[in-house]
MIKOL-628917 format. One record per residue (C-alpha): residue number from 1; residue in one letter; x, y, z. Coordinates in steps of 0.001 Angstrom, whole numbers. Example, Ala and Ser with C-alpha at 12.3 -4.5 7.8 and 13.67 -1.06 7.14 Angstrom:
1, A, 12300, -4500, 7800
2, S, 13670, -1060, 7140
//
This chain:
1, M, -112039, 52259, 10664
2, K, -110850, 48883, 11929
3, E, -113095, 49124, 14988
4, R, -116055, 49942, 12806
5, Q, -115401, 47048, 10419
6, A, -114716, 44369, 13042
7, P, -118343, 43790, 14133
8, D, -119420, 43651, 10482
9, R, -116719, 41116, 9688
10, S, -117687, 38994, 12683
11, L, -121330, 39135, 11651
12, R, -120544, 37978, 8119
13, E, -118346, 35149, 9326
14, N, -121054, 34000, 11736
15, K, -123600, 34100, 8915
16, M, -121398, 31964, 6671
17, L, -120739, 29389, 9390
18, N, -124031, 29217, 11271
19, A, -126968, 30564, 9251
20, P, -129282, 27875, 7792
21, I, -128042, 26734, 4393
22, S, -131527, 27119, 2931
23, K, -131392, 30779, 3953
24, I, -127773, 31834, 3376
25, I, -127430, 30459, -169
26, P, -130559, 32219, -1532
27, E, -129505, 35343, 371
28, M, -126118, 35211, -1350
29, A, -127511, 34084, -4696
30, I, -130502, 36385, -5253
31, P, -128500, 39628, -5558
32, T, -126046, 37807, -7816
33, I, -128847, 36387, -9964
34, I, -130356, 39844, -10321
35, A, -126961, 41284, -11264
36, F, -126336, 38549, -13844
37, L, -129824, 38906, -15284
38, I, -129461, 42638, -15679
39, N, -125959, 42136, -17021
40, S, -127285, 39760, -19674
41, I, -129513, 42620, -20772
42, Y, -126378, 44363, -22054
43, S, -126167, 42162, -25128
44, L, -129862, 41300, -25367
45, A, -130857, 44987, -25330
46, D, -128327, 45649, -28080
47, T, -129810, 42797, -30106
48, Y, -133375, 43992, -29548
49, F, -132785, 47579, -30675
50, V, -130320, 46676, -33435
51, S, -132861, 44199, -34864
52, E, -134794, 47285, -36021
53, L, -131908, 47907, -38443
54, G, -132343, 44538, -40182
55, T, -131173, 40920, -40167
56, N, -127631, 41833, -41270
57, A, -127168, 44169, -38312
58, T, -128576, 41514, -35964
59, A, -126128, 38985, -37385
60, A, -123259, 41431, -36737
61, V, -124143, 41789, -33066
62, S, -124364, 38006, -32813
63, V, -120876, 37717, -34312
64, N, -119487, 40167, -31771
65, S, -120757, 38059, -28880
66, A, -117510, 36145, -29327
67, L, -115588, 39387, -28696
68, D, -117367, 39817, -25355
69, Q, -116367, 36268, -24467
70, I, -112745, 36934, -25437
71, I, -112678, 39914, -23074
72, M, -114263, 37713, -20435
73, M, -111606, 35014, -20773
74, G, -108756, 36602, -18835
75, G, -111034, 38467, -16461
76, S, -113096, 35408, -15596
77, M, -110017, 33263, -14950
78, L, -108619, 35782, -12474
79, A, -112041, 36543, -10993
80, V, -113141, 32946, -10385
81, G, -109720, 31955, -9083
82, A, -109646, 34951, -6735
83, N, -113230, 34289, -5580
84, S, -112470, 30718, -4525
85, F, -109131, 31574, -2883
86, V, -110471, 34678, -1097
87, A, -113469, 32760, 313
88, R, -111191, 30031, 1680
89, L, -108704, 32560, 3087
90, L, -111448, 34518, 4848
91, G, -112840, 31275, 6233
92, A, -109351, 30516, 7598
93, R, -109049, 34142, 8917
94, Q, -106154, 35118, 6645
95, K, -107396, 38555, 5585
96, E, -104048, 40121, 4665
97, K, -103352, 37390, 2160
98, A, -106899, 37751, 811
99, D, -106135, 41460, 192
100, K, -103121, 40442, -1883
101, V, -105194, 37966, -3885
102, L, -107801, 40609, -4735
103, S, -105252, 43282, -5701
104, T, -103144, 40911, -7775
105, A, -106137, 39596, -9709
106, F, -107545, 43103, -10271
107, F, -104413, 44665, -11761
108, L, -103614, 41609, -13867
109, A, -107157, 41681, -15296
110, F, -106910, 45385, -16090
111, G, -103602, 44782, -17877
112, A, -105028, 41872, -19864
113, G, -107966, 44019, -20995
114, L, -105611, 46818, -22009
115, L, -103534, 44444, -24116
116, L, -106639, 43091, -25824
117, M, -107846, 46633, -26554
118, I, -104587, 47481, -28323
119, L, -104329, 44246, -30321
120, G, -108008, 44265, -31300
121, S, -107881, 47861, -32498
122, V, -104755, 47249, -34605
123, F, -106074, 44042, -36209
124, M, -109755, 45020, -36388
125, V, -110692, 43706, -39858
126, P, -109028, 40275, -39608
127, M, -110443, 39969, -36095
128, V, -114106, 40421, -37103
129, D, -113574, 38127, -40115
130, L, -112202, 35470, -37788
131, L, -115191, 35908, -35461
132, G, -117484, 34931, -38341
133, A, -118533, 38201, -39995
134, T, -119935, 37786, -43497
135, D, -119466, 40235, -46374
136, T, -122907, 41700, -45717
137, C, -122408, 42326, -42001
138, R, -118636, 43039, -41786
139, Q, -118920, 46832, -41457
140, Y, -121607, 46475, -38793
141, S, -119272, 44155, -36883
142, I, -116431, 46679, -37089
143, D, -118702, 49482, -35879
144, Y, -119763, 47427, -32865
145, A, -116307, 46126, -31935
146, T, -114626, 49550, -32025
147, Y, -116092, 50988, -28828
148, V, -116491, 47715, -26930
149, L, -112722, 47254, -27195
150, M, -112195, 50652, -25546
151, A, -113997, 49345, -22469
152, A, -112072, 46046, -22351
153, P, -109745, 46956, -19406
154, F, -112736, 48000, -17301
155, M, -114811, 44980, -18310
156, A, -112042, 42517, -17416
157, S, -111271, 44066, -14017
158, T, -114972, 44441, -13212
159, F, -115268, 40646, -13152
160, V, -112643, 40494, -10377
161, M, -114313, 43111, -8175
162, N, -117702, 41519, -8738
163, Q, -116534, 38029, -7738
164, C, -114487, 39166, -4725
165, L, -117329, 41255, -3312
166, R, -119449, 38094, -3386
167, A, -116638, 36067, -1822
168, E, -116659, 38335, 1238
169, G, -120449, 38132, 1495
170, S, -121237, 41512, -110
171, A, -123442, 40183, -2889
172, T, -125744, 43222, -2686
173, L, -122907, 45630, -3508
174, S, -122049, 43416, -6469
175, M, -125673, 43485, -7597
176, I, -125869, 47274, -7451
177, G, -122755, 47742, -9555
178, M, -123638, 45239, -12248
179, G, -127357, 45982, -12163
180, F, -127115, 49736, -12573
181, G, -124867, 49331, -15599
182, G, -127370, 46965, -17230
183, I, -130275, 49337, -16684
184, L, -128228, 52260, -17991
185, N, -127432, 50299, -21143
186, C, -131136, 49797, -21851
187, V, -131697, 53546, -21517
188, L, -128724, 54583, -23658
189, D, -129227, 52045, -26464
190, P, -132182, 53713, -28254
191, I, -130674, 57166, -27660
192, F, -127391, 56377, -29399
193, I, -128775, 53942, -31996
194, F, -131693, 56061, -33261
195, G, -130631, 59521, -32013
196, W, -132267, 61902, -29581
197, G, -132066, 65716, -29494
198, P, -128481, 66819, -30227
199, I, -127270, 63177, -30321
200, P, -127282, 61893, -33922
201, A, -128387, 58395, -34904
202, M, -125308, 56140, -34937
203, G, -126824, 52734, -35648
204, V, -124780, 49719, -34576
205, A, -121921, 51959, -33419
206, G, -124395, 53635, -31045
207, A, -125177, 50288, -29426
208, S, -121459, 49764, -28887
209, I, -121024, 53238, -27355
210, A, -123965, 52635, -24993
211, T, -122434, 49327, -23877
212, A, -118996, 50873, -23326
213, I, -120396, 53726, -21217
214, S, -122494, 51310, -19147
215, K, -119509, 49047, -18482
216, L, -117444, 52022, -17330
217, V, -120193, 53160, -14948
218, S, -120423, 49643, -13456
219, W, -116650, 49669, -12926
220, I, -116823, 53008, -11078
221, I, -119648, 51790, -8821
222, L, -117877, 48518, -7979
223, I, -114508, 50099, -7213
224, F, -116049, 52694, -4876
225, P, -116493, 50340, -1842
226, Y, -112797, 49470, -2058
227, L, -111628, 53075, -2401
228, A, -113982, 54235, 389
229, K, -112915, 51267, 2587
230, H, -116467, 49983, 2919
231, S, -115428, 46445, 1997
232, L, -113759, 43782, 4084
233, L, -110965, 43467, 1542
234, R, -108402, 46078, 615
235, L, -107682, 46954, -3012
236, S, -104286, 48613, -3435
237, F, -101330, 48407, -5799
238, R, -99177, 48008, -2680
239, C, -100914, 44656, -2108
240, F, -100051, 43470, -5616
241, S, -97972, 40314, -5328
242, F, -96273, 38017, -7819
243, K, -95712, 35306, -5229
244, W, -96114, 31844, -6700
245, D, -98515, 30511, -4068
246, I, -100983, 33306, -4850
247, L, -100642, 33100, -8624
248, H, -100784, 29306, -8528
249, Q, -104052, 29231, -6597
250, I, -105663, 31939, -8732
251, I, -104586, 30391, -12014
252, T, -105225, 26724, -11242
253, V, -108729, 27333, -9906
254, G, -109541, 30066, -12421
255, M, -108068, 28293, -15441
256, P, -111179, 26129, -15992
257, S, -113268, 29295, -16237
258, M, -110864, 30822, -18764
259, L, -110788, 27628, -20791
260, R, -114565, 27461, -20645
261, S, -114716, 31010, -22016
262, G, -112028, 30153, -24548
263, L, -113884, 27096, -25738
264, A, -117074, 29144, -25883
265, V, -115224, 31553, -28171
266, V, -113952, 28724, -30382
267, A, -117366, 27052, -30442
268, G, -119073, 30364, -31189
269, I, -116670, 31219, -34000
270, L, -117030, 27793, -35605
271, L, -120808, 27897, -35248
272, N, -120935, 31435, -36696
273, N, -118858, 30425, -39694
274, I, -120943, 27313, -40372
275, A, -124221, 29230, -39996
276, G, -122929, 32216, -41981
277, D, -122070, 29945, -44902
278, I, -125779, 29148, -45172
279, S, -127289, 32633, -44683
280, D, -127464, 35644, -42390
281, S, -130899, 34403, -41326
282, V, -129407, 31209, -39885
283, L, -126579, 33198, -38280
284, A, -129034, 35655, -36713
285, G, -131369, 32880, -35519
286, I, -128570, 31015, -33745
287, G, -127158, 34226, -32280
288, V, -130462, 35552, -30954
289, S, -131505, 32205, -29443
290, T, -128127, 32002, -27699
291, K, -128641, 35430, -26160
292, I, -132183, 34589, -25070
293, M, -130881, 31455, -23354
294, M, -128503, 33720, -21436
295, F, -131446, 34551, -19174
296, P, -131932, 31070, -17663
297, F, -128165, 30531, -17846
298, S, -127657, 33756, -15878
299, I, -130028, 32549, -13171
300, I, -128185, 29230, -12985
301, L, -124772, 30900, -12935
302, G, -125922, 33468, -10381
303, F, -127288, 30755, -8121
304, G, -124060, 28774, -8425
305, S, -122003, 31869, -7689
306, G, -124030, 32403, -4521
307, F, -123507, 28783, -3515
308, Q, -119769, 28590, -4310
309, P, -118432, 31021, -1638
310, V, -120610, 29368, 1008
311, A, -119133, 25969, 177
312, G, -115612, 27400, -65
313, F, -115849, 29382, 3184
314, N, -117085, 26382, 5151
315, W, -114472, 24151, 3516
316, G, -111764, 26551, 4679
317, A, -113321, 26600, 8164
318, R, -113527, 22761, 8177
319, R, -117309, 22733, 8543
320, Y, -117664, 19721, 6281
321, D, -121236, 19021, 7336
322, R, -122277, 22396, 5907
323, V, -120230, 21794, 2763
324, T, -122238, 18653, 2007
325, E, -125530, 20255, 2978
326, S, -124860, 23265, 746
327, Y, -124265, 21009, -2259
328, R, -127406, 18947, -1751
329, F, -129611, 21997, -1319
330, S, -128104, 23716, -4365
331, A, -128288, 20656, -6624
332, I, -131985, 20059, -5929
333, T, -132911, 23734, -6147
334, A, -131028, 24270, -9408
335, F, -132496, 21185, -11103
336, V, -136099, 21965, -10148
337, G, -135755, 25665, -10916
338, A, -134240, 24931, -14322
339, A, -137069, 22531, -15163
340, I, -139650, 25217, -14392
341, M, -137797, 27828, -16475
342, A, -137407, 25376, -19345
343, L, -141137, 24643, -19430
344, G, -142131, 28313, -19547
345, L, -139523, 29410, -22088
346, G, -140061, 26369, -24279
347, I, -143791, 27019, -24575
348, F, -143376, 30660, -25584
349, A, -140193, 30296, -27679
350, P, -141804, 31416, -30999
351, E, -143272, 34547, -29421
352, V, -139972, 35425, -27738
353, I, -137856, 35009, -30873
354, T, -140293, 37139, -32883
355, M, -139517, 40131, -30632
356, F, -136023, 40210, -32149
357, N, -137063, 39980, -35786
358, A, -138428, 43281, -37069
359, E, -138082, 42156, -40704
360, A, -140376, 39129, -40111
361, D, -137677, 36744, -41340
362, L, -139572, 33451, -41059
363, E, -136457, 31273, -41468
364, M, -134730, 33104, -38645
365, Q, -137822, 32748, -36421
366, R, -138251, 29024, -37124
367, L, -134650, 28053, -36440
368, G, -134319, 30364, -33427
369, A, -137435, 28941, -31737
370, L, -136319, 25361, -32387
371, C, -132869, 26073, -30941
372, I, -134435, 27522, -27776
373, R, -136763, 24551, -27280
374, L, -134022, 21984, -27717
375, Q, -131785, 23744, -25188
376, C, -134720, 23969, -22770
377, I, -135010, 20169, -22829
378, A, -131402, 19913, -21625
379, L, -131592, 22894, -19227
380, P, -132090, 20897, -15966
381, I, -129032, 18815, -16809
382, H, -127016, 21951, -17536
383, A, -128093, 23427, -14176
384, W, -127020, 20397, -12153
385, V, -123673, 20100, -13943
386, A, -123067, 23818, -13296
387, V, -123600, 23271, -9552
388, V, -121157, 20362, -9576
389, N, -118648, 22538, -11425
390, M, -119039, 25385, -8895
391, F, -118743, 22885, -6050
392, C, -115401, 21611, -7338
393, A, -114104, 25127, -7939
394, G, -115234, 26345, -4517
395, L, -113397, 23508, -2764
396, G, -110246, 24094, -4816
397, Y, -110471, 20907, -6919
398, A, -109071, 22622, -9999
399, G, -108621, 19478, -12094
400, K, -112204, 18324, -11690
401, A, -113536, 21837, -12234
402, F, -111413, 21979, -15374
403, L, -112951, 18823, -16817
404, L, -116484, 20065, -16243
405, A, -115839, 23644, -17325
406, T, -114386, 22536, -20640
407, A, -117030, 19903, -21363
408, R, -120089, 21901, -22410
409, Q, -118478, 23752, -25313
410, G, -115316, 21706, -25583
411, T, -114957, 17959, -25192
412, C, -118705, 17325, -25531
413, F, -119337, 19991, -28203
414, L, -116467, 20343, -30674
415, P, -116222, 16646, -31685
416, I, -119897, 16531, -32670
417, L, -120261, 19986, -34267
418, Y, -119086, 19247, -37797
419, P, -120606, 15735, -38044
420, M, -124006, 17063, -36954
421, A, -123758, 20025, -39346
422, I, -122733, 17785, -42253
423, F, -125249, 14977, -41769
424, M, -128176, 16932, -40278
425, G, -127746, 20389, -41829
426, E, -129660, 23205, -40145
427, L, -131171, 20789, -37604
428, G, -127704, 19699, -36553
429, I, -126556, 23303, -36105
430, V, -129476, 24278, -33877
431, S, -129396, 21076, -31782
432, V, -125667, 20629, -31195
433, Q, -125564, 22589, -27912
434, A, -128470, 20656, -26412
435, V, -126829, 17338, -27323
436, A, -123529, 18487, -25799
437, D, -125313, 19441, -22546
438, V, -126684, 15917, -22226
439, L, -123269, 14389, -22893
440, T, -121711, 16326, -19971
441, L, -123480, 13917, -17620
442, A, -120874, 11294, -18463
443, L, -118240, 13437, -16741
444, A, -120274, 15065, -13966
445, V, -121734, 11904, -12392
446, P, -118437, 10142, -11498
447, I, -116829, 13439, -10462
448, I, -119501, 14353, -7915
449, F, -119444, 10885, -6349
450, R, -115680, 11140, -5899
451, V, -115773, 14664, -4454
452, L, -118536, 13811, -1979
453, R, -116500, 10814, -806
454, Q, -113498, 13103, -255
455, V, -115604, 15558, 1739
456, K, -116955, 12709, 3860
457, Q, -113433, 11394, 4466
458, A, -112215, 14860, 5503
459, Q, -115107, 15104, 7962
460, Q, -114294, 11701, 9453
461, D, -110598, 12597, 9793
462, T, -111481, 15819, 11594
463, Q, -113786, 14022, 14000
464, E, -111148, 11373, 14744
465, N, -108493, 14021, 15395
466, A, -110855, 15818, 17754
467, M, -111520, 12600, 19659
468, E, -107784, 11898, 19945
469, K, -107206, 15329, 21441
470, I, -109949, 14736, 24009
471, V, -108447, 11379, 24927
472, D, -104964, 12905, 25267
473, K, -106267, 15569, 27662
474, M, -107907, 12888, 29816
//
């Protein structure tokens, strides 16, 4: 097996270090973008089919988006931290340690998901109330949360496998696993929600069952390359390690991602409670627009995830020229691409939001379309800041990545949420995220200038050391 894998490993390393940046980043990013897009269909498909059951049911699914983000918290921290560390270790040709990083992150994520499943099931009613469920949509929220929680261990550990497959250059395998699950969810949703043949109609609970089954299938597909030894990395409990250097790197780099997810949960809960105090129509409009915006966000995140391992691998290999080139290419591409997406989605926002409103709730349609258009205005800024965030994380600058990761729905969002809701009402609620996206520029601009200076200094130091060695030999 080792002889068969060696040429493949050499080929992937050569691709990371020598292929044109304008080719390798799209090659890495496109499968990831496709996987993220299909993955975003999980929740959007649920919303689309559940909307046939009424505004209250739609509001319930919107409330439970926070539960998905809670499950993502631990998994994303371990996954992003492992991705960055694995890419740098492979670039430095330290495969055995990379195996330990993968295995440690995987089993910790599975354990975190298992703990959440138990706690969520025991405290179900107070949990959905905390997430923002109203009296009219509480039972729907319970129905949806019940089966999603059962899949929590698989969802959390799936993030780790997905990220580490991309870190070793196997973005296509990652795409297949995540993509197939998303497609399966779209097929199962109407079957379990409305019934088909011997399967009875289960309403909102059916959407949850379809999601849980799809997540489990994705997990099985993603773990297969590791079990069949078709991956560069080895996944085994024997490789599990509690050594501080491994945990420290995973946690410090992955912590910004967890905090970003955590702040997204807090922001979502607060926004749900504020919107729910007005009406289920406002709650549904905000929730649906947020899920629709997941599509351009998924493309941005997928592109950044394709760029991050390239930057990290070359940083570990001390190819600083390619590190800088990868950032410049990604920043320009992300900004322009986001501007194009924003224009198209902004124009057709009313038509898109109407697809998720079977009851023809005009208030929900009006607020949802306005929320989409305002976020589209800030979308190019969000895309560039995301690239800067991924750049910092890929190079191991955990502190800077932390500041950026916690800005969008933390330091730039939470302080303005209540003032905007109080003084601007519904307009403040639907515009707060767009305003927060613009404010993140105040952090991202000085951070990127500092990081680029550090990369340039590292390149100069390497060149000077190389010259000194040549002189010494003479």
